[in-house]
N, C-alpha and C positions, 0 to 999 in steps of 0.2 A: 505494499500501498504506499504514496504518496503523501508525502510530509508535512509539503510544501503547502501553504492556503487555496486554493481554485477558486477562481473570482467566475460565478459560474451569472449567467443573464437568462431568462426565463420568457422565448417569447406567447401569448395571448396567457397572461400570469392573470386572469381573474375568469377565465375558461375552467372549465372543473378539472381536469387535469393539474392546468398553472395551481388553483387554489391548491390540489393535492402536493403538489411540488414543496411547496410553498410549508407546506406545513409538517413534511414530512425532513426539508434539509437540515435543519438544526438538529437532527439525527447524526448527521453526521457532521465530524471534522475538521475535516479536508477540506469541507466545502464551506464560499461565503458567499452570498444572496446581492453579488453587487450592480444588478439592474433586472430591472421588469418594462418588458412593454407593456401597453395595454392601447384601446381600441381610441378613448381619449376622457379627458380630464373631466367631461360634461353631464351631465347629466347623472352621475354614479351612482348607482342601488346604495343603503343606507347601509347593510352590512357589506360592502364590497366596499365603501368608506370605511367606514372600520379597518378593514386588511387595510390600506391603502396608508394611512394614519397610521401605523402599527409600525407597517416597515419603513414611514419618513421618519422616525424616530428612531430607528435600527439604523439609518442613514441607507436605505436602500436609494438607490440613483432608480427614477421612476420617468419612462418618456411614452412617446407616443407615435414616432417613430424609431424604427433601427441604427438608422445612418448620424443619428443624434452623437450615439458614444460608439467606442471601439474598447474601450474598459469591460474586458470581459475576457475571457479566456473558453470557457464553453460556451454555446447557446443550448438549449432545451427547447427544441420548438414542437408541440402536439395542435397544431392547429388550423387551417387547411390548406391544400396544394396551392394554389395561389399564392397564400401570405408564404408558406414552404418555400419554392422556390425562391422569394425576393429574395428572403433570411437567404438563402444557402449559397447566392448570388454575391450578398453581401459578404460573408463569409469567405466566403470564396475567394475574394474582393482583396483583405483585410487577414487575411491567412489565420483563421477563429475553427475552430473546432464544432461540430457541429455532430446536435443529436438529433433526430430523427425520427418519431411513435407518430405522426400524421397518416391514417389511411386514404384511401379511395384517389391514391395515387395513378400518374396513366403511365403508361409504360413509354411517355417522351421521358415523363418526370423521371425516372429511371436511370436510361440514359444521360440524363442532365446529373445526376446523383452520381454515378457512376464516375461520367469523367471529372466531375469535381473532384474524386478524394484524388486522383491521380495527384494531387494537389495535397489538399486538408484531408486530415485524417475525419472520417462520420461513421459513428452509430447510427444504423437505421432497425428497425424492428416496428410486424405492425402488434408484437404484443410483448413488453417486458416482464410478465411474470414469471417469475423463478416456472411455474406450476405448469403455463404454456407449452416453456420450451423441455422443460423433463416429458412431454403429452407427446412431443415430437420424436424425440428418441423412440417412445417405445410403440409411436406407429410405423418406424422403419421396422420393428419384428415384425409388429403385426402384418406389415401389407405381405411382409417377405412369404410370411409363414400360409397366411390365407387368404391373401389381396385378391388376387384373380378366380379365386373360388365364392365372393365377397360379392351381394348386391352393399355398396355402399351408401349413406347417405351423412351428412353433415348441415344441423340442424344450433342456430347459430337467433341466441335472445338479447338485445339491449332496450336500452329507453327509448321515448319514444321522439326524442330529440337528435338521436343516431340520424346523418341522411346519408353517407355511403350502404350500398347490401349487395351482397353478404358483405359481409365484412369483412378484414384485410384478414382480419385474424383466420377465419374458414379458409379462405380464400390461402393464405399458405399452409394449413391444414390439408386443405384439397392438393397443390401444388406437390407440398412432401408426400401424398402419400400415389399420385402418377408418378413422381420421379423414382421410386421404390418398385413400381410396377414395370421402371422402365417403359409409359408411354407418353404422348403430347400433353398436357394437363386440358387445353380451349377442346381438345377434340373428344374428350369425356366429360366436363364440367358442362351437368344440365342445371340450368339455374330457372326455369320455369315449365311445368306440365299443362299448364290451363289449355295449353291448343295445343294439346299434343294425340296424337291419335294411334299410337303401337304400343306394342308389349315393352315392358323394360328393354335396354340395351346390353348386352354384355359390358362389361368393365368400367360404367358408367357409376361418378360420382353426381350423386343430387344435392342440391342445398336446398335452407331451409331458413325463409328470418323473419326474425319476432324482435316486431318492433313497440313496447310496451309499457306504462309507469317511468318507475328509475331504476328499470331492470341494470346491473353494474356491466354484466358479461357472463353469458357461458353456453359455451360449448360444447357437442355432443359428438363425438361422431361412430356410427352403427356399423357391423360388418356380419351382415345378417348372411347365411346360409342356407341350403333347406331346415337342417337341424338345429340353429340355435344362433343367435344371435350376441354381441358380444360390441360390449359399448361402452365407449372413454366419456368420462365427462370432467371437463371442466367448471370450477365457477367461483366468479371473484361476489367480495363479498361489501368489498368497499376499492377505490382504487389507492389504498397503500401499495399493492404488488407491483401497479405497474409504479410508482413515482421512486421506491424505493432502486428498481431497478435500473430504470434511469436511471438516477442520483449515482447509484453503483456504478454505473455505467461512467457517467462523466471521470470517475475518479480512474475507473480504469485503461479509457481512451489518451490518460491526461496526454503520457509520457506516448505516442504514437504521430507519430511526425508528418505522418498520410496512407492514407488509404481506408478499403472500404468494411466495416463491422459490423456484426450482427449478435446479440445478446449471446448467446450459443457460444461467442471466440470471449465474453467478458464468465461464464458459464464452464468455460473449459481451466480457466488459469485464473479464478478468485472465487471465495468463498464468501457469501452471501450469509 
């Protein structure tokens, strides 16, 4: 673990993940919340105003635009694709490291991230929890044993405000399965059977999405054969696992000069 104090900046600090990161960062002695970025300083909700007031008291800088400062070592971004890419370009220009937890990124976005990682360090994951990344390892074993003998379904549930569907985590799980079956993910992924008039095809991976209430995140993967069904499930009860993973990742990535990394790289080399 690095003994140097690492200056952290958070984009979308008043969002769900932003608030969770602010809450958790105090538990990491190596990290200092130096700056936050918010949409506007006008018409702030009362509960959010209290957060900003406390941060200001602790000498955290508050900005509405990322180009207002370069006084940070690592930017953590769990916002939206457009804002994330803008922040990525800024970090690239100013040689800053960035942690990306944004989902719904396009193929071009991923190519941009990969290109920028040749100069700066980027840690990107669709899910930063230990549990999901352990499940990815379980999926490798399960898929190798019974993947092509099973009907595979992925069911994901999130809060009603989540925009992208299926979730980035669900896509990651599906891609892991397809890779281990040595099949093209896009050829076997099925997102909607509403207008389908055919019997299920071999090796399909079906996706179902639920958007309701305040569900933090639940993912279930079903491997169903003629005689039995195996279900692997992960459920998050709060955003703490995601925040802890991102902050631990910040410590890990600090000494990396450049490269594109995943949370699995952090798990291999560090203890949570």
